[in-house]
Steps between C-alpha positions, in 0.01 A plus 500: 500500500809400296687406818212277607498335164878442509471360848219262389700369203824470694325315782366247250835465336675448834253237611543285189875567496559379852283187460668398174850578645434269792370217277787527250762528774381182670507306172838631381670473842449123503659481156800719596606275789453175307859493369670572837278233663599243239864600482581549870231285667392771745258424781145638565624788716748607240231482229295765684806725556607464132155597386542823696851561366390439141198722536666812341596296196141385462365853548709646216288289266176494694452875549493594127269210411270571793481870407437415132220263595341751737507788257372312199222341715386819687517736200333237280214470746494881549454540122268202466257639763487835311664676796769626268248642255315675788825657621597623154153633444551706820812658346766283664767411246636149449847599611367609838313171541818307423691692771433242783633220278804711408573554872480127562733437203758747629484347850549155358794616280678663795434196720633268225819700453557518880437130543726392214790733574507494883256275681527174304884468532479562878241223547690258275811552716288430812374176336871419434584546868208286603615213276859540626389484858317174438760356256577199722128422532462516123794265450385249757137509392600424136729215605225355720261518210725410198820368665705756316531878452667708236669801660393820320564719310763347270406132578869414555447269793242223539452364850363145543418351838323196636366685812470866604471613865389865500518536882873414510580628144652161413483279196567124485631301196620812316621530142588845360549531126695797366407593143707693253375583150220241534761230586581333830823643635512351849296263716525534880363233735446494875331288763355812661525875455411816688367787289524870592409814310692821548303794353699787356377831367515400129517120515446193711775261602422136572747282687474128519708335772518133417590197718692212332507687174640381171577637156427284201664568165592340179862443597505492879294442809582686818357498846523680830345484845371856473466723198326826410353654188417870473295640213394858427136541405398813316174682516187296448270779383637853510805466269294597199504842348120500488499493883740796549419852610598786270783612730632139506503496120696822492753360750544190282563720195761695696665192652427157358620334818171613659321226306556162664496282180770720350694516827500119531617449137768771550630325818507168317689653208742670740560168680563324167748773406687435829500124441637539143764754604604258774512208253700712262747577784527131593553398136777752469677322792438160339648625170797646675564174681467297184759715336743404781436131563835467677353675803378267772139489625632627835620822343265772621518669161288218351220534753205735505423650834163584664508676835282430803512559876650311680598238234558573130548263211710470189441252220625375170298348221556392141170649366269785602158561334248772600130427454171593666645708783752229595850388407589140449855396588635167367808358341650216311636365827370670816400830661723578795368737777707616789334648809733717707495746788468858370728657763781241531486350150519153651336227282223330697396242244534409136196367318507307173185466297363430149284810477416816688239771446535866586180705530381822655286523810332779695433848370603511133615858535756394769516120463718235654626185328415145598703201384333160468748223486390155375651154545793628698773347715753659732861465397655206678157333556303250288166594658260641234253774591205560268473873556669782692397869503716805569295824545582871544779529244568852379494563122830668423584731208193401302261659748712817514506542125119439471431743784707777333337450163139435588430667838417858580650685798185422701545125435217463254553322165535678168224306327538652155874421502441143608254461210741653246808352332745354757782446256656824629634311800858398433521149357138427587291265282127459540384145568171360382353529845602862548377585153163351593482699821582819316229434245243437778614819676470705180158356432377566854625863486323565172188316624482708819547832320246436233250365751536814708420715196209271401360493851505878550323564173253218559394626838467858374292398196275256686438754781431793267299274269242450771354850431417461128405134550235593762380797294451261203299277729273795594457595133418146389264461794302800375510383135394142585218614733238302305685168530591267784670668795818291456526572125668834566749342743584223252551759221714716738731209568616491136688833515640388835618178335670712224687693772617176669608353159704815417660493847597131469621539142704805593663323796593206281650734238708676769624164629583375153879528452463560122248789530545864593359577842347826372270292276369306797442822697309643204275195481425522876397861470309430180237318707437812709483716188246260351273528811520879499405519128216252552368693800513826293306336212234359738437824685502703179223277373305530829529881506390518139185305570 
């Protein structure tokens, strides 16, 4: 008889639970994809696939609420129809009658923990791959609709175009604005451009090959028949701790380079260190030359050398300043650059210019140098060239010093050392730009570590909290049997709200730099303790009556 009764109650619970889960999932799924639709401009087919990918996120919230609604409703009706009184009069205790609801609560708690720790991160990564696959369609669709698109996630590049041809992946009337600290750094123009996306495991790379391109700046204007721009685009969705599996979180704690935002900042900091060490080396040569002004400009001791195959260069300048991952070379008179054959040492040409820029290109862990020369003329000629580019130069001693100090034997970066004091390097002085990068790296490291702690405790508390929360719903359903059926559900939502408030408050305390993380953890678990105490009080009162 008892098994038949349990089967009857559980069947009623399951019916209401499934119907309410479906209804809530449909409503919340539309809301969960609203931001990606607005931000990335995805098409109808992608909307349907994203709804499926975001389903586990929705279910982590839907399942507890649907179970709470089902239990409060069914047990309220069970008590209101005097079925509960008849069962107790037959000698069946209240605890045995609550058993089907307890089973549902345990199933929901286990499902919630499994979804949040394992399933949800996998589906978010699949959504990420889906967006990466259709990245070119997203870009062209936005340009067709708004005539511009801001490349995510750091919004560094803004692409404007008069016309977008998705079939041929071409743009017409192109302007690309490069932003730095909310200010315009560079403006690139082109009559036409071909856009291609190269997906990598941890980031996307967009390459814009421009025809009749130009660079507009405050001091100079440069143009070329062909030009290219390559930008690295980070993760659109999955580079958030809240979307990581538990084993991924542990890997990040063991090696911070496993987290892309930290890895990217570490590579940028490492590149800036190379630039400033190189600038320091160049300035040492300039100082040495100024101390011996009697030496001629042709003396090789006054030139700084950068190797390349087959042709290397050596240059001399009056001033060298490092800023924003580039070195500006200038002088009171001129910058002299000699291009020569690496094997024979024969000088091929001598260039004279007002200004030249050295910046890193390619992989920042093993970069090459590119020299942009502006308003130049070749020695012996009066013809003025607006811009000339020399690529593939090898960073000399600076890269070797940086590699020895900040790289492990496996080639990975020592993130903690990059974020620490760099004054230990001989004669090294931190610039404002490097100091800013270090601050961002330190902040990102702390942010990642505290978010890992907050996320683990949040998922555990919310998953385990499903059991007392649903039991409270059952108890209030029985107590409120004489009222409206939804009264018990509404009253049951208040303890659930307390749990959510405690979780959010605890997470904010953990993230607060001025607060102890243990305080935030205690506040998160306090919500679960409150639910357990409230459930004990409710069932003590029911058993007494």
